[in-house]
N, C-alpha and C positions, 0 to 999 in steps of 0.2 A: 904408450905402453903396448908391448907386443908379446904374443905368446911364443915361448921358447920350447915348450914340450906339451904334447898331448898323448895320453895313454888311455886306451879303452879296452875293457875286458868284460865279456859276457853281458853286454848291454844290447838290447834290441836284437838285431840279427848278426851282431859282430862277436866273433870269438875272441880275437885279439887284434888291436890296431895301435900303431904308434906313428907319431909325426912330430916334426919340429916346427919352427916358425915360418916356413916357406909358404909361398902361395901355391895352391894345389887345385888341380881339376881331377875329380874322381869320376871315372866313366865305366860303363859296363851295362849289361842288361839288367832288367828289373830283378830285385831279389839278391844282388851280390853284396849289398851293404852300403851303397853310396849314401843314401839318405839317412841310414842309421848313424853314420859318422856325424852328420850335421845335427841329427836329433839328440845324440849323446852330448854334444857341446851345448846345445840349448838347454838340455836337462841339467847340466852342470851349473849353468849360469842362472837358471830360473827355478829349478826344482819342480818343473812342470813338464808334462808331455801329453800330446794328444793320443798317444797309443795306449791301449788297454793294458798291454804287458810290457814292462820295462826290462825286466831280467830276461836274458836269453832263455829260450825254451830248454828245459832239462836241467837248468842251473838254479842255485838257491841265492846267488849273490852276483850282482853286476857292479862294475866300478868304472869311474872316469877320473883321471887326474890331469889337471891343467896347471902349468907353471908359466910365469911371466918374467920379463926382464927387469921388473921392478920389485921382485921378491914376493909376489903373491903366489900362494899355492892353494888350489881348489881341489879338494878330494871329496867325492860324493859316491856313496855306495847305496844301491837299492837292494833290499833283501826281501825274500818271500816268507821266511820263518821267524824273523825278528824285526825290530825297528830299524829303519834306514839310518845310515851313518853319514855325517858330514863334518868336514873340517876345513875352515877357511882361515888361512894364516897369512900374515904379512910380516916378512923378515923374521920368520920363525915363531911369531906370537899369534895366538888365536885372536881373531877379530871379533869385537863385540857387535851384536846385531848383524850377523853375517849376511842374512838375506837382503837387508837394507843396504849394506855395504856393496853387495853385488849389483843391486839395481842402479847404484850410482856410477858404476864403471862401464856401462854400455847403454845403448838405446834399443828399444824393441825392434826398430827397423834394421839394426845391424844383423839381426838374426833372420830377417826376411825382407830385404830391401825392395824386392820386386813388388811386394804388396803395395808399396806407395803408388806404383803405376796403376794398380787395379782399384785404388780408392776412388770414391766419387769426388767431384770438384770441391765440395765444401770441406771434406776431410783433408784433401791435399792443401787447400788454401790455409786452413787452420794450422796444419803441421809446419808449413813454411813460415807463417807469421810467428809461430812460437819460437822460431830460431833467432828472431831479432832480439838482441839483448838490450833491454831498457829497464832501468830500475824504477818501479812505480808501485804504489799501493793505494788504498782507498783514501788515505789522507791527501795524496796528490790529486786524486779525482775531486775531492771536496774543495781543495784550494782553487782548482781551475773553474769548477762549476758552482761553487757555493753550497753544494749539497751532493748527496750520492744519488744520481739519477736512478729511478726505479725501473723495474722490468728489463734489467740488463744482466747477462750472465758474466759475473766478474771472475769466473774461473778461466776465461779465455785470455789470450794475449791482449796487450793494450790496444793494438790497432783494431782488432775485432771488437773490443769494447767500445772504442770511439766510433767505429762504424755503426754499431747498434744504437749508440746514443743519437747519432744524426740521421738514422734511417727513417724512411717514410712510415715504417711500422713501429718506430720507437716512441717512447713516452712524450718527448718534447714535440715531435712533429704532430702527433695526434692531439696533444694538449693545445698546441697552437691552432690546429684546425677547429677544435672545440671553442677556443677563445675567440677566434675570428668569426665563427658562426654565431656565437652569442653577441659579439659586437654588432654584426649586421642585423641581428634580431632587435637589439636595443636601438640601433640607428633608425630602424623602421618605426619603432614606437615613438621615438623622439620626433620624427618627421610627422607622424600621424597627429601627435599632440600639437606640434607647431602649426599645422594646417588649421586647427580648430581655434587657435588663439590669434587675436587681432595683431596686425603688424605693429611693431614698436611697443608692444605691451610692456608696461613697467609694473612688475609685481609689487615692489616696495611701496610705490605711490598708492596703489589700491588697497594694500594691506593696512596702510596708515590712514586711509580716508575714513572720517567719522560720520557714519550714517545717522547716528543717534541725534546729533545736533540738527541735521537736516530734517529728520522726521519730527523733532520737537517744534521746529519753525512751522512745518506744515500743519501740525496739530494745533498750534496756537492760532494760525490763520483760520482754521476750521472753527475753532471755538469763538473767535471774534466774529466770524460770519454768522454763527448761531445767535450771538448777542445782538448783532445788527438786525437780523430778521425778527427776533423777539421784541426789540425796541420799536421797530416799525409797526408791528402788530399791536403793541400796547397803545402807542400814540393814536393809531388809526381807530382803535376801538374805544377811546376815552369817552367820547360823547354818548356812545351807546351805553357804556357802563354807567355814566352819570344819570342818563334817563332811566336806566333800570333801577338805580338806587333811589331816584325821585319817585318812581312809580311804587317802589316798595314802601316808601314813606307814606305816600298818599293812600295807598291801600291800607296800610296799618292804621292811619288816622281815621279813614272812613270806617274801618272795622270797629274802631273805638266809638265813633259817633253812633253807629248802629247799636253797638253793645250797650252804651250808656243810655241811649234813648229808650231802648227796650226795657232796660233795667229801671229807668225813671218812671216809665209807664206802669210797670209792675208795682213799683213802690207806691205810686199814687193810688193805684187800685187797692193795694194792700192797706193803705192809710184809712180808706173808707171802711174796710172790713175790720181792720185791727186798730182800734183807737188806742188800745193800750200800748201799741207799738209806734204811735205817731211821733212821739218825742224822739225816739231812737232813730226812726227813719228820717225825721226832719234834720237831726244832727248829722246823720250820714249824708243826707242830701246837701246840707250846707257845705261839707268838706269834699264833696264829690268833684267839684270843678277844680279844686286845688290838686287833688290826686291825679285828675285827668291831665292837668297841665304838667305835672311832674313826669308823667309817662310820655307826654308829647315831647318834653324836653329831652328825655332819655333817647327817644327815637331820633330827634334832631341831632343829638350828640353822636349817636351811632352813625347817622348819615354823614356827618362831618368827618368823623373818624375814618369811615370807609373812603371818602373822597381824598382825605389827607394821605392815607396809606397808599392808595392807588397812584396819587400824584407823586409821592416819594418814589414809588417803583418806576414810574415813567421817567422821573428825573434821573434815576440811576442809569437808565438805558438811553437817556437823551444824547449822551456823547456818541453813541453808536448809530443813532437814528439818521444822522446826516452823512454817514459814511457809505461808500460803495463796497460790496463784498470783494475780498481779495481773490486773485487768480493763482491757484497752486499748480497750474498745468506744467509750467517750466520746471518748478521744483520737483514735481512728480517724475517728469522725464529725466531730470538730473539724477534723482534717487534710483530710478529704474536702470539708468546707464551704469551708475556706481555698483548697483547690485549685480548687473551683468558682468562687469569687470571683476568684481570680487569672486564671482562664480568660476573664473578661470584660474584663480590663485593656486588651488590644490593641484590641478593638472600642470600648471606652470612649474610649481615646485617639483612635481613628479618628473617632469621633463628635465629639470636641472639635475636631479638625482641620477636619472638615467644617463645624462650626458657625462656626469662625473664617473659613473660606472663604465661608460664607453671609453673615457680617457684612461681609466685604470686598465681596461682590457687591451687598449692600444699599447700601453707601457708593458703589460705582461706579454703580449705577442712579440713586441720588439725584444724583450729579454729572452724569450724562448728562441727567437731567430738568432740572437747573439750566441746563445749556447749551441745551437745547431751549427752555426758557422764556425764556432770555436772547435767543435768536435771534428769539423771538416778540415780545419787549418792545422790542428795539433799533429796529425800524422806527419806532415811535412817537417814541422819543427822537431819531432821525435827522430825522424830519419836523419836529420842533420847531425845529431849527437849520438845516436844509437850505433852499436856495433852490428854491422850487417855481414853475416857469415857467408853469403852466397854472392858471387860476382854477378853484377847486373840486376840485382833485386831492387825493385821499387814497389811502392804501394799507391794505388789510386782507388778512392772510394772503398777502402777496406779490402781491395782485391790485390793480391801479390802479382807482380808482373816480372817476368824474366826477360831482360833486354826489351822491355816494352810490350811483351806478349803475355797473356794469361796462360797458366799451366796447360789448360785444355787445348791451346793452340800450338804447343810445342811439338816438335817432331819426336819420334820414338827415341832417337839418339839423344836429343836434348833432355827428354824425360829421364833417361837412364843416368845422364850426368847429374841431373837434379836429385834423383833418388839417392845417389851416393852422398851428395852434399847434405841431404836431409838426414840420412842415417847417421853420419858422423857429426853429431852436434856437440860432443864433448871432446875437445882437442887433447886433453890430458887423460882420457879414459882408454879403454881397451880398443886398439885399432885393428879390428878384424871385421870382415864381412862374410856372412854365410849366404850362399846363393844356391838354391835347390832347383834343378830342372832348367839349365841354360839351353837345353836342346830346343826349347820352345822359341828361342830367339834365332834370328838370322845369324849367319856366320859373322857378318860385318858388325852387327850389334853386339854379339858376344865378345868379339875381339876389342871393340871399343870400350865395353864395360871393364874388361880385364885391364886395358891400358889406363883407363880412368883411375882404377884402384891403385895401380902402380904409381901413377903420377901423384896421387894423394899420399903415397907412402903407406898404404893399407895392406895388411895381409888379407887374403881371401881364400875360402875353400868353396869350390863350386862343384856341382854334380851334373853330369850329362849322360843321358841314357843312350847307349849304343848297342850293337849286336854282340859285343864281346861277352863271352861267358864268364870271364873272371873280372874281378875288380882291378882296374888299371889306375895307377896314381901317376899323374903327370905334374912335374914341378914347372911352374911358369915364372 
């Protein structure tokens, strides 16, 4: 699409100006209206201007009219005393959403292509990468990575997005560093625990080991030993016990002899004194021997009962008396060893859990590495099928290269070539370039820029400041 007519009246510093679709260089000293022509065209396409006053001084209305070879007619009027006017038509019909329509028929760099050279490296790279045509969306990202990687600006072109994903400052790289750091931390814990646990430790064996049975055996041996000791003491002390029982008997009988002898004496004395009681006392005296014998029999019976009871107790322990006390030393050592082994179980299980976590971290780290590598490989795959609008454009690590060189390494002439390629990103859009201030370039660069535009089939309007007092229009 090319411009066939330009008509400007009372805009900026221009009283009247007309042109067709030829390539032009406008020259002259400052103030003759060179830049006003370019600013008027920019105003027509964008409805914007950096200047405070759009309408020419002393006038109430300024107008620009642009027509193209595809039937587009742009008519915009700036007014000081009423609302501005605009009419955007295509083939005679008013266009719906005219400002949006205009934005679709040119790129901002067409209006100031040299700005590209003045951009910083990041801006230049982003603009070049944006030119690579590859159809993608977040669904495509999710299919490739199984998720939408966080901390990425998805408003960028796909190659910048992939570069951010695999970047050392990206989520996956930092996450992998965190995972590997945690793995090393847990590995150290595992090794620390392993150093404290005996070699060949079998947790299942010691978990299933029944200490209760072992302690029951030890307790039974201890009780048996007590019975043995008690039996030996009982048997050794029997004769002493028998002598004690016999002494108790003799003492008891002797006490009875004394008691009854004294009592008999008193009674005999009382008989002399108490004749009236002689019969009773004599009867009592007659039965006294029998009563004494009954009591002696009771004492003898108690004596025999004590002997029998003690012998029965001795007999009960007789089975233990001939035994030697059992030795529980080995069993206690075995129990202590089992206790020690059981004491390692919790740490062993903790070590196993940590090792499982380490294995999980290894898998997670490998998956993150896979995604990082995928983000590094995908640009090559994309460039195989994507439409690349600039000759010699490749991409390495997210950086666009022109014939193998980054943009910052290009010569001024190569940068000029590139800025034209970047400006014309819409092949079916308006094919015009506005270049203000070409006097800042060397003659060779200026001629090369003009030649580049012609080779691309582009219209261009350039301004060059000279010492001429009048505006000079040169058709190129």
